[in-house]
Each structure stands twice: as structure tokens, then as C-alpha cells.
C-alpha positions in Angstrom: 14.8 7.2 -36.3 13.9 5.8 -32.9 17.2 6.8 -31.5 17.4 9.7 -29.0 20.4 11.7 -27.9 21.1 11.2 -24.2 24.4 13.0 -24.0 27.9 13.3 -25.4 30.9 10.9 -25.1 33.1 12.2 -22.3 36.3 11.3 -24.1 35.1 12.9 -27.3 32.7 15.8 -26.7 31.8 16.1 -30.4 30.3 12.6 -30.5 26.7 12.2 -29.5 25.6 9.2 -27.4 22.3 7.8 -28.7 20.1 4.9 -27.7 17.4 3.1 -29.5 14.3 4.0 -27.5 12.2 1.2 -28.8 14.7 -1.5 -27.8 15.2 0.1 -24.4 11.6 0.5 -23.5 10.4 -2.9 -24.6 12.7 -4.5 -22.1 13.6 -3.9 -18.4 16.4 -1.5 -17.8 18.2 -0.1 -14.8 20.6 2.8 -14.0 23.0 1.5 -11.4 25.9 3.2 -9.6 27.4 4.2 -6.3 26.3 7.3 -4.4 27.2 10.5 -6.2 27.9 8.7 -9.5 25.2 10.6 -11.4 22.3 8.1 -11.5 19.6 10.8 -10.9 21.2 13.1 -13.5 21.3 10.2 -16.0 17.7 9.4 -15.4 16.6 13.1 -15.7 18.6 13.5 -18.9 17.1 10.3 -20.3 13.5 11.4 -19.5 14.1 14.9 -20.9 15.5 13.3 -24.1 12.3 11.3 -24.5 10.0 14.2 -23.7 11.8 16.8 -25.9 14.0 14.5 -28.1 16.5 17.4 -28.9 15.8 16.7 -32.5 13.1 18.7 -34.2 12.3 15.7 -36.5 11.7 13.3 -33.6 8.8 13.9 -31.3 6.9 11.6 -28.9 3.6 13.5 -28.4 2.0 10.4 -26.9 4.8 9.6 -24.4 3.5 9.1 -20.9 6.0 8.6 -18.2 5.2 7.7 -14.6 8.1 8.4 -12.3 7.8 7.5 -8.6 10.2 10.0 -7.0 10.2 9.0 -3.3 13.2 11.3 -2.6 11.9 14.3 -4.5 15.0 14.5 -6.7 13.3 15.1 -10.1 10.5 17.7 -9.6 12.9 20.6 -10.0 15.0 19.0 -12.7 12.0 18.2 -14.9 9.5 20.9 -13.8 9.3 22.5 -17.2 8.2 19.3 -18.9 6.3 17.5 -16.1 3.3 17.6 -13.9 4.1 16.7 -10.3 1.6 15.1 -8.0 2.4 14.7 -4.3 0.7 13.5 -1.2 2.0 16.5 0.7 1.8 19.0 -2.2 3.2 22.5 -2.2 2.2 25.4 -4.4 4.1 24.0 -7.4 2.5 20.5 -7.2 -0.8 18.9 -7.6 -2.4 16.9 -4.8 -2.2 13.2 -5.4 -5.6 11.7 -5.1 -6.2 8.0 -5.1 -9.9 7.0 -5.0 -10.9 4.4 -2.5 -12.2 2.1 -5.3 -8.6 1.9 -6.7 -7.2 0.6 -3.4 -6.8 -3.2 -3.1 -9.9 -4.4 -1.4 -7.9 -6.4 1.2 -6.1 -3.2 2.1 -9.3 -1.2 2.3 -10.9 -3.9 4.5 -7.9 -3.9 6.8 -8.0 -0.1 7.0 -11.7 0.0 7.7 -12.0 -2.8 10.2 -8.5 -3.7 11.4 -9.2 -7.3 10.6 -12.2 -9.6 10.7 -13.1 -13.3 10.5 -12.4 -15.1 7.2 -16.1 -15.8 6.4 -16.9 -12.1 6.9 -13.9 -11.1 4.8 -15.2 -13.3 1.9 -18.6 -11.6 2.3 -16.9 -8.2 2.1 -15.2 -9.2 -1.2 -18.4 -10.6 -2.6 -20.2 -7.4 -1.8 -17.4 -5.3 -3.4 -17.6 -7.4 -6.6 -21.4 -7.2 -6.6 -21.3 -3.4 -6.4 -18.7 -3.1 -9.1 -20.9 -5.3 -11.3 -23.8 -3.0 -10.6 -21.7 0.0 -11.6 -20.6 -1.8 -14.7 -24.2 -2.4 -15.7 -25.0 1.3 -15.2 -21.9 2.7 -17.0 -19.5 1.6 -19.7 -15.8 1.2 -18.8 -13.4 0.7 -21.7 -11.8 -2.8 -21.7 -14.0 -4.2 -19.0 -17.1 -6.3 -19.5 -19.2 -8.6 -17.2 -17.0 -11.6 -18.1 -13.7 -9.9 -17.4 -14.8 -8.1 -14.2 -12.8 -9.0 -11.1 -12.7 -7.6 -7.6 -9.5 -5.8 -8.7 -11.1 -4.1 -11.8 -10.7 -0.3 -11.5 -14.4 0.4 -11.4 -16.1 2.9 -9.0 -18.7 1.7 -6.6 -20.6 3.2 -3.8 -18.8 3.1 -0.5 -21.9 4.3 1.2 -23.9 1.4 -0.3 -21.2 -1.0 0.8 -21.2 0.3 4.3 -25.0 0.1 4.6 -25.2 -3.4 3.2 -22.5 -4.6 5.5 -24.0 -2.9 8.6 -27.3 -4.7 7.8 -25.4 -8.0 7.8 -23.3 -7.0 10.8 -19.9 -7.4 9.3 
């Protein structure tokens, strides 16, 4: 029952081609081919098959698919079954928003300062971790507790507080 139809056999159009979705998605997979061989069409067909299954008895209501479409090939092909987020969005797309606290702290530091001495860098990381811990104590975040918190934990913190604390210490 975990098989989905992804197309028909080219040499025998009356024979469906099916794949076991559980076996495929619990392993790494790749669609490879030369330019113009139909890789994008294959991927779009595969994603459509997961989202709609083509079989009324097979549904995947909890399916969540993240497709990073750097060439913009899939937004039109999957527009009826997808939500598109884009950095440079148009009227049919949603603006992609990534909060500052989800950015790697090293990248944020580089962006904000252009680079600083290692001892000050460590102070910055300690301060970010401290502010995340403060946020964790004030709010509950599923799957994260004080013992599992790291600098990379996806927890909001006050950028204003970080800035003020670091200015006081002349970062």
C-alpha cells in the first residue's frame, strides 16, 4: 500500500510504474541525467505522486516536502499543490523570511562586524547562548531543555539586548 504510481512504462503504456515510497524516502536518492533528459519532469511527477497519490485509497495528509528550487523550475509545475516562498517574491509567491536567530551565529557575527578578535568572538557566542537560555527559561520550546540547549538551538533571543550588552563590553 506504500507504493505510488509515478508514471507508465514507455514500452508498454498500459503498465503503471510504481515505487515503494517508504523504502525510497528512508534512504538517499538521486535523479541523474544529462541536460534535457527529463530530470525536472521526473522530480515534479514524483512530488505530485506523493502529494496527490493518484489513488483515492492512498493519501499522505501529513506529507511535508521541502524543495529548494534555485532555478525556479518547479513553481509553475506544482503551483496547484504547493506553497512557494521566494527571496524575490512575485504576486504568486510568499516572501521567504528567515529570522536572525535562525542564522548560524558565526555568520551573523561576520555580517554584523566583518570579523573580530577570537576572544571577542567567544564572548559574542557566550552572550548569544546566555540570551537563548534566558528565552528558554521564559518560554517553552518543544524538544529543547536547559541540558540540550546549544548556541545552534533554534530559539529566539533579543538582538537589541545582545547589541546593548556587547556595546557595554565594547565588542
